C-alpha positions, -999 to +999 in steps of 0.1 A: -633-179-772-612-204-757-573-204-753-551-236-757-557-257-728-588-240-717-607-256-690-643-246-680-639-230-647-672-224-628-668-195-606-678-202-571-712-193-560-700-165-536-689-143-564-708-112-575-725-113-608-698-091-626-671-107-607-682-144-620-684-130-655-650-112-652-632-143-636-647-167-663-635-144-690-600-143-675-599-181-670-610-187-707-575-168-716-553-192-698-526-201-721-526-168-741-490-154-742-479-124-721-476-092-742-464-060-726-488-035-733-511-059-749-547-066-746-576-046-736-615-044-738-617-062-772-593-091-760-557-100-769-536-075-787-503-067-798-482-047-772-458-020-773-419-023-767-412-058-758-448-070-767-448-052-800-443-086-818-467-109-794-504-107-794-516-114-759-522-096-727-502-078-701-517-080-665-537-047-668-551-056-701-562-090-690-580-074-661-597-046-685-607-074-709-622-095-682-643-067-666-652-051-699-670-087-707-689-080-675-700-046-687-676-024-666-649-003-677-620-001-652-591+017-672-560+006-690-534+007-663-530-008-630-531+028-615-564+035-632-575-001-621-564+005-585-589+035-582-618+019-602-636+003-572-639+000-534-608-012-514-616-040-492-596-062-466-581-095-476-607-112-454-635-100-477-619-112-507-642-130-532-637-147-567-634-120-595-619-092-571-589-075-585-557-081-563-528-056-567-492-059-561-465-032-555-431-048-566-411-019-572-401+001-540-388+031-562-423+036-574-451+035-550-483+022-561-495-011-581-472-026-607-492-058-610-528-069-610-546-102-609-583-115-606-588-137-575-599-173-584-605-178-547-588-169-513-556-188-525-552-184-562-554-156-589-553-157-625-529-134-643-506-124-671-473-126-652-444-114-674-426-115-706-419-149-717-450-165-699-486-171-704-520-161-685-520-187-657-532-194-621-506-188-595-508-183-555-524-151-545-504-147-514-469-129-520-451-106-499-456-075-522-495-077-520-508-041-519-544-046-516-579-060-531-605-039-551-639-049-556-658-035-588-693-048-580-702-015-562-740-026-557-731-053-532-738-044-496-703-057-484-682-038-508-675-009-485-674-028-452 
């Protein structure tokens, strides 16, 4: 399945096998509308509340879908996904790693997630009215990075 304006984005060779698959799956969804509460393991879906009439993804739905394509179930919320792998430093970041953001100081923990394309960019579903797209990864509210491929020797370093 390829969204509107889809481009074949080869994952860099440094990504883990599951990270490469997940990243490729997320990149194939570029152009799909944001839908609050939308999407999941089976792809774009109708959300809830503000997303009830839009078939698409919210940030965690996109991440859940991408990793399900790689055979890894990571949960449906950013909180579940934050706990689903091994936290690594930004310096260890590889394509396909999950990057989390804490943009609500009243509620500690992640409110947003994307998949690293490289050390400078991520693919994500940003907000209502937007579409899945690539944006800069470096933001002041970056909380941390999680790697899902636990079989790699460098994952827990």
